[in-house]
N, C-alpha and C positions, 0 to 999 in steps of 0.2 A: 464065695461058699460060706470063709468067716462071717461076713457081714448077714447073708443068710441065719446064721446058728447064737451070732450074740443077740438077734434081733426075736429073735421063736424063743430066745431065753426069757428075756426082758418082757413080751406080752406073756410068755407064760406067768414070769414072776410076779405082770401087775393084776392077771385073773389072779391070779390066787390070793393075790392082795386084798382083791373086791369081794373075793367069794369070801374073807375074813374076815373084813369091816360088815358083810352083811348079815352074817353068823352071828358076832356079835351081840350078847344080853348085860344088860346094868342093874343091877343092884341097890334100893332103898334097906343098908346094913347098923344094923345097932354096933358096937365096942366093945369090951371088956368094963366098961366103963361108962354105959348109958350115954356114948352120943351119936348122934346118927349120921349115916353119906351118902350120895352114892357114886359107886363106882365102877369101872368096867368087869366083864364078867374077865376072869386070870384063863391060859390055855385047859384047866380042870375045867372051865363054863360055869366054877361052882365064887361062893367071896372067898378072897385068904383069910390063912388061918389067925383065931380069932375076931372073925365079927361074924355076925347071924345076918340070913335076910330076913325084913321082915316084910311085910306087905302083898307083891309075887313072887313070891322064894324061887316061881322058877326064873326068874328077871324078868325085864318089862322092855319091847323090844327098839327104847329110844332112851336116848339119858333125856327126852320131855317128858318123857309117861313116866318112869323116875324120876324126875323130879314135881313134879306136878302131884304126887303121890307123897312125898316130902315137905311140901307144900302143908299137905292136906294135913300132914299128925304134928307138922314143927311142932305147937305149943301143948303138943298132950306129953306132961311129964309121963306118965307110966307106958311110953313106945319111948320115945329120948328126953333126954337129960340136955343137952345143946342138940348144936348141929354144928357141923365140919365138911368147911364148904372144898372140893374136890379137885 
């Protein structure tokens, strides 16, 4: 009986982790000094304090999509003064 309960908790935890990974969003953000980076959403679903989302403000579905936009604006100093690898 104990094995069944432990296995059930393990599978439940695994399923929740998989669902959380599927719901992740990625943001291209600019910080207070003008540096841009790609970040994964916080638990609130938004960028952290001190960072503003640019591009798709609702977030990108994948890291690759966010990096693609960052590459497009990398040299546009009106949007990014520099790029911070994250």
